[in-house]
N, C-alpha and C positions, 0 to 999 in steps of 0.2 A: 649433419646439417638439420635434419628433421627435428631432432631433439632440441636444438637451439631455437628453431622457429616455434615449436610448441611451448618451450619455456618462456619465450618472449610474449607469446599470445596469452599465456596464463598470467604472467606478471601484469599485463596491461588490462586484463579483464577485471571488472569490478567484483568485489565480493558480494555475496548474497545480501548482506546487511547494507552495503553501500547502494546496491541496486534497489532494494526495498525503500531506503530513505529517499532516493532520487525519484522513484516512481510515486511514492506517497506525496512528496512535495509537488510534483507536476500534476498529479491526478486527483488528490484528495484534500490537500491542505487549504485550498481556497474556501471550502465549506467547513471542514473538520478542524482546521487550525493546525499550526506547526506542532503543537504539543497534544493534539487530539482531543481538545477540550470543547470543540464546537463553538468557540468564542469569537469567530470572525463575524463581520457584518452579515455576510451571506448565511453563515451557519445560524446566527440568531434569527434572521428573517425566516429561514426554513425550519427552525426549531429542531436542528439536528441533535442527536444524542451524542454525548461525549464517547470517544473511542478509547481514551486512556483508561486502563483498568477494566475494560469490557470483559464480561464473563463468557463471551463467545469464544469458541475454540478457533485456532488458526484455520482449520478446514472450513468452519462456518464463515469466517471473515473472507476467505478467498472466494467462497461461493457467492457471498453477497456482492463482492467487488466484481465478479464475473457476470452475475445475473441481475443485480439490482435487488431491491426489496419491495415487494408488493405492499401497497398501502402507505408508502412513504415517498418522499421526493428522491430517495436514493436510486439513481439510475445505474445501469450496468456500465462498467468501464470496458469499452470495446477494444478489440485488437491486440490484446496481450496474450502471451503464452501462459500455459498453466504454471510454469516456474515463476513468471513475473507476478501472477496473482498470489502465489505462495510467498514471494519476497515481500510484497505489500503486507500480507497477513503477519509475517514475522516481525516486520517493523511495528505494526499496530500493537502486537502482543507485548512489545518491549516498552511501549508508552506507559508511563505511570502518572 
């Protein structure tokens, strides 16, 4: 019975990529745009840098998401787990 419950829980859990995409959409896309180009009205007004093709590493992206970036309008995304910051970073690294 425990095996069946575990299998059902795993099947229902989003993949890391799906979680990253959902978190990015909810937390980042309003400024950075769906494709990470910073081409939203808010992104243009704040002069955000494009994320698509960023030279930052996934670890650096996760850190910026968690802590914000001094000297910019990028604020920390509060209340996420380390894995969720990594999921966002993985999604950002996949943007082209």
